[in-house]
C-alpha positions in Angstrom: -21.5 -17.7 8.4 -22.6 -15.5 5.4 -26.3 -16.4 6.2 -26.0 -15.2 9.6 -24.4 -11.8 8.6 -26.0 -11.1 6.1 -29.3 -11.9 7.8 -28.3 -9.4 10.5 -27.8 -6.1 8.3 -24.4 -6.9 7.8 -22.6 -7.1 4.6 -19.4 -9.2 4.5 -16.2 -7.5 2.9 -13.5 -9.9 3.3 -13.8 -13.4 5.0 -10.8 -15.6 5.4 -10.1 -19.3 6.6 -7.1 -20.5 7.5 -4.5 -21.9 9.8 -2.8 -20.0 12.4 0.3 -21.3 14.8 2.4 -19.3 16.9 3.6 -17.3 14.2 0.6 -14.8 14.0 -1.1 -13.9 10.4 -1.6 -10.9 8.1 -4.9 -10.2 6.2 -5.2 -6.9 4.2 -7.8 -4.9 2.9 -8.6 -1.0 1.7 -11.6 0.0 3.5 -13.5 3.3 3.2 -14.3 6.1 5.6 -18.1 5.8 4.4 -18.5 2.6 7.1 -18.1 1.5 10.5 -16.4 -1.5 10.4 -16.5 -5.0 13.0 -13.4 -7.1 12.8 -14.3 -10.6 13.9 -11.6 -13.4 14.5 -12.6 -17.1 15.7 -10.9 -20.2 16.6 -11.8 -23.5 16.7 -11.8 -25.8 19.8 -8.0 -25.7 20.2 -7.9 -22.0 21.1 -8.5 -20.3 24.3 -7.5 -16.6 23.3 -7.8 -15.6 19.6 -6.8 -11.9 19.1 -7.0 -9.2 16.4 -4.8 -6.0 15.8 -5.6 -3.4 13.5 -3.3 -1.2 11.7 -3.6 1.8 9.1 -1.3 2.6 6.4 0.8 5.6 5.9 1.8 7.8 2.9 5.2 6.1 3.9 4.0 2.6 3.3 4.6 1.8 6.7 1.5 0.9 9.2 0.6 2.5 12.4 -1.6 0.6 15.1 -5.2 1.7 15.5 -6.8 -0.8 17.7 -7.4 -4.8 19.1 -9.8 -6.6 21.1 -8.9 -7.1 24.6 -11.2 -10.0 25.7 -9.7 -13.6 27.3 -11.9 -15.8 24.5 -11.5 -17.9 21.4 -13.8 -14.9 19.4 -11.7 -11.8 18.9 -14.3 -8.7 17.7 -13.2 -4.6 17.1 -15.4 -2.3 15.4 -14.2 0.8 14.1 -14.9 4.0 11.5 -11.7 4.2 9.5 -10.1 7.8 9.7 -9.4 7.6 6.1 -9.5 5.4 2.6 -6.8 3.2 2.6 -5.3 -0.1 3.1 -5.0 -1.8 6.3 -3.5 -4.8 8.4 -5.3 -7.2 10.4 -2.8 -9.3 12.2 -4.4 -12.6 13.6 -3.2 -14.2 16.2 -3.7 -17.1 19.1 -2.4 -16.0 22.4 -3.3 -18.6 24.0 -4.1 -22.3 22.8 -5.7 -25.0 24.7 -2.8 -27.3 26.7 -1.3 -30.0 23.6 -1.8 -28.1 20.7 0.7 -25.2 18.8 -1.6 -24.7 15.9 -5.7 -24.0 15.3 -8.1 -23.4 12.5 -8.9 -19.8 12.4 -11.9 -17.7 10.7 -11.6 -13.7 9.9 -14.7 -11.5 9.1 -14.7 -8.0 7.8 -18.0 -6.6 8.0 -19.9 -2.9 7.4 -23.7 -2.5 7.8 
């Protein structure tokens, strides 16, 4: 995964592998306005639809919604350029599992060129 991303001109700034169930997983990272980021989430063969939502931290500590992917696919991608350098929250969800499953492995990648 690292060789493919970096071989295509991207730098990985966060990589995470974990298990997701019906409860979403949160991940946090400070991002800079100097870059355009690609956020990707992929599920294993037990997933039918993975989703990623991005939130930006405000000065009071709360988070506001920035965007999310809109495809029905086991791979979710979202590109954006931060409007300020601060903490961002990434919410990983498996919107739909294949029949008979309620958990799966996922990977989260945050990259920039």
